[in-house]
C-alpha positions in Angstrom: 0.0 0.0 0.0 1.4 3.4 -1.0 0.7 6.0 1.5 0.2 9.6 0.3 2.1 12.2 2.3 0.1 15.1 1.0 -2.7 16.4 3.2 -6.1 16.8 1.6 -8.7 19.4 2.7 -10.5 16.6 4.5 -7.3 15.6 6.4 -6.8 19.2 7.5 -10.4 19.4 8.7 -9.9 16.1 10.7 -6.7 17.5 12.1 -8.5 20.7 13.2 -11.3 18.7 14.9 -8.7 16.4 16.6 -6.8 19.5 17.8 -10.0 21.1 19.2 -11.2 17.9 20.9 -7.7 17.1 22.2 -7.2 20.6 23.5 -10.5 20.5 25.5 -9.5 17.0 26.8 -6.1 18.3 27.8 -7.6 21.3 29.6 -10.1 19.1 31.5 -7.3 16.7 32.4 -5.9 19.2 34.8 -8.9 18.5 37.1 -8.4 14.7 36.8 -4.7 15.2 37.7 -5.3 17.4 40.7 -8.0 15.0 42.1 -5.7 12.0 41.5 -2.8 13.8 43.2 -5.0 14.7 46.2 -6.3 11.2 46.6 -3.2 9.1 45.9 -0.1 11.3 45.2 2.0 11.6 42.1 1.9 8.0 41.0 -1.9 7.7 41.1 -2.2 11.2 39.4 -0.1 10.1 36.5 -1.8 6.7 36.1 -5.2 8.2 35.7 -4.4 11.4 33.9 -1.2 11.4 31.9 -2.4 9.3 29.0 -5.2 11.8 28.5 -2.5 14.4 27.8 -0.9 12.1 25.2 -4.2 11.2 23.4 -3.9 13.8 20.6 -1.1 12.0 18.8 -2.7 8.5 18.5 -6.1 10.0 17.8 -4.8 12.1 14.9 -2.5 9.4 13.4 -5.1 6.6 13.6 -7.7 8.8 11.9 -5.5 10.5 9.2 -2.8 7.8 8.7 -0.1 10.1 7.3 3.5 10.9 8.4 3.5 13.8 10.9 0.0 13.5 12.0 0.8 12.2 15.4 3.1 15.2 16.0 0.6 17.6 14.7 -2.3 16.1 16.6 -0.4 16.5 19.9 1.1 19.9 19.2 -2.0 21.5 17.9 -4.0 20.0 20.8 -1.5 21.7 23.1 -1.9 24.9 21.3 -5.7 24.8 21.8 -5.1 23.9 25.5 -2.9 27.0 25.8 -5.5 29.2 24.2 -8.2 28.0 26.6 -6.0 28.8 29.0 -5.0 26.3 31.6 -2.5 25.9 34.5 0.3 24.9 32.1 0.1 28.1 30.1 2.9 28.5 27.6 4.7 25.3 28.8 1.8 23.4 27.2 3.5 24.1 23.8 6.8 22.7 25.0 5.1 19.6 26.2 3.0 19.3 23.0 6.1 19.6 20.9 8.2 17.0 22.8 5.3 14.6 23.4 4.2 14.9 19.8 7.8 14.1 18.5 8.1 11.1 20.9 4.7 9.8 19.9 5.5 10.2 16.2 8.3 7.6 16.6 5.7 4.8 17.1 4.6 5.2 13.5 8.1 5.9 12.1 9.3 2.6 13.7 6.6 0.8 11.5 7.6 3.0 8.5 4.1 4.6 8.5 2.6 1.3 7.2 0.6 0.4 10.3 -1.8 2.7 12.3 -3.5 0.2 14.5 -4.1 -0.3 18.2 -0.5 -1.5 18.8 1.0 1.6 17.2 -1.4 3.9 19.0 -0.6 2.3 22.3 3.1 2.6 21.6 2.6 6.2 20.6 1.0 7.0 23.9 3.6 5.1 25.9 6.5 6.9 24.2 5.2 10.2 25.4 5.5 9.2 29.0 9.3 9.4 29.7 9.9 12.7 28.1 6.9 14.2 29.8 8.2 13.1 33.2 11.6 14.5 32.3 9.9 17.9 31.4 8.0 17.8 34.7 11.4 17.5 36.5 13.1 20.2 34.4 10.4 22.8 34.2 8.6 22.3 37.6 11.0 20.5 39.8 8.9 17.4 40.2 11.9 15.3 41.3 11.4 12.4 43.6 13.8 9.7 45.0 15.1 7.5 42.2 12.7 4.6 43.0 9.7 6.9 42.9 10.9 8.5 39.7 11.0 5.1 38.1 7.4 4.4 39.3 6.2 7.8 38.1 7.7 7.2 34.7 6.2 3.7 34.5 2.8 5.2 35.5 3.0 7.8 32.8 4.1 5.3 30.2 1.4 2.8 31.1 -1.3 5.5 31.2 -0.1 6.6 27.8 -0.3 3.1 26.4 -3.8 2.6 27.7 -5.2 5.9 26.5 -3.4 5.5 23.1 -5.2 2.2 22.7 -8.5 3.8 23.7 -7.9 6.5 21.1 -7.4 3.9 18.3 -10.4 1.9 19.4 -12.5 5.1 19.4 -11.4 6.0 15.9 -12.1 2.4 14.7 -15.6 2.4 16.2 -16.4 5.8 14.6 -15.2 4.6 11.2 -17.6 1.6 11.2 
């Protein structure tokens, strides 16, 4: 199967819708994160919320199936989140850029030939470690090493789960 790299007007429309939906999800996720943090600390907060912040990439890539759509879905969703505005403010764009680039790798690994649940799950998972690194660099969320490992695993697992959910949602809408 030859995959076109050119975006059609329909692709751009889908991308705009994904960005808007993702941006709203990202903005609402702050509430989920703060509730999780209050109830169970940093690990619980990341398990229940972080994958929601990574959902723009697998959602866009599974829907549009073109190189660069994972990156654009995540980054443009972060732009919408920034415009809403939310607690992250301008740093949302930094996160969106880094998470989008990391998520894009899942499709690059498969040479943009597969856009299924496995790739979407991997896309979400790959956003976890750089996000935790940014949390440490930008906000000083630094814990003892064993807790940092658990926090990173929680973010990665959350990303994998919500990446799969994104792919399954797209699949069910396409039917």
